[in-house]
C-alpha positions as CSV (number, residue, x, y, z in Angstrom):
1,X,65.3,-67.2,-100.9
2,X,62.7,-64.9,-99.4
3,X,61.9,-62.1,-101.8
4,X,59.8,-60.1,-99.3
5,X,61.5,-56.9,-98.3
6,X,62.1,-56.6,-94.6
7,X,60.1,-53.7,-93.3
8,X,60.8,-52.4,-89.8
9,X,57.8,-51.1,-87.9
10,X,57.9,-49.6,-84.4
11,X,56.1,-51.4,-81.5
12,X,53.4,-48.7,-81.5
13,X,52.9,-49.0,-85.3
14,X,52.4,-52.7,-84.9
15,X,49.9,-52.2,-82.0
16,X,48.0,-49.8,-84.1
17,X,47.9,-52.2,-87.0
18,X,46.7,-55.0,-84.7
19,X,43.9,-52.8,-83.4
20,X,42.9,-51.7,-86.9
21,X,42.7,-55.4,-87.8
22,X,40.2,-55.8,-85.0
23,X,38.1,-53.1,-86.7
24,X,38.8,-50.3,-84.2
25,X,38.4,-46.7,-85.3
26,X,41.2,-44.1,-84.7
27,X,39.3,-42.6,-81.7
28,X,39.0,-46.1,-80.1
29,X,42.6,-46.9,-80.7
30,X,43.7,-43.5,-79.2
31,X,41.7,-44.3,-76.1
32,X,43.1,-47.9,-75.9
33,X,46.7,-46.9,-76.1
34,X,46.3,-43.6,-74.3
35,X,47.3,-41.1,-76.9
36,X,45.4,-38.5,-78.8
37,X,43.7,-39.3,-82.1
38,X,46.2,-37.2,-84.1
39,X,49.0,-39.4,-82.9
40,X,47.1,-42.5,-84.1
41,X,46.7,-40.8,-87.5
42,X,50.5,-40.2,-87.5
43,X,51.2,-43.8,-86.8
44,X,48.9,-44.9,-89.6
45,X,50.6,-42.4,-92.0
46,X,54.0,-43.8,-91.1
47,X,52.9,-47.3,-91.7
48,X,51.3,-46.3,-95.1
49,X,54.7,-44.8,-96.1
50,X,56.7,-47.8,-95.0
51,X,54.3,-50.2,-96.8
52,X,54.0,-47.9,-99.8
53,X,50.2,-47.8,-99.5
54,X,48.6,-44.7,-101.0
55,X,46.0,-42.8,-99.0
56,X,43.4,-43.6,-101.6
57,X,43.3,-47.1,-100.2
58,X,41.4,-47.7,-96.9
59,X,42.9,-49.0,-93.7
60,X,41.6,-52.5,-94.4
61,X,43.9,-52.7,-97.5
62,X,46.7,-51.5,-95.3
63,X,46.0,-54.2,-92.8
64,X,45.8,-56.9,-95.5
65,X,49.2,-55.7,-96.9
66,X,50.7,-56.0,-93.4
67,X,49.2,-59.5,-93.1
68,X,50.6,-60.5,-96.5
69,X,54.1,-59.2,-95.4
70,X,53.7,-61.2,-92.2
71,X,54.2,-58.0,-90.1
72,X,51.1,-59.0,-88.0
73,X,49.3,-62.2,-87.5
């Protein structure tokens, strides 16, 4: 039995996570997906909430948690 909780992320949230995994900064992600930087920050905030990752942890921890939960490869 799989004990991992199923977490639903939007397609955009997944794209942002993948780009964070590549080491891109918010500004670079915004340019890549053609949104403003504030929108990228909002996506990251939503993912933090869904993964229960406090803001005191950096985005690399957030990416590692997403990898652990097999939300991204």
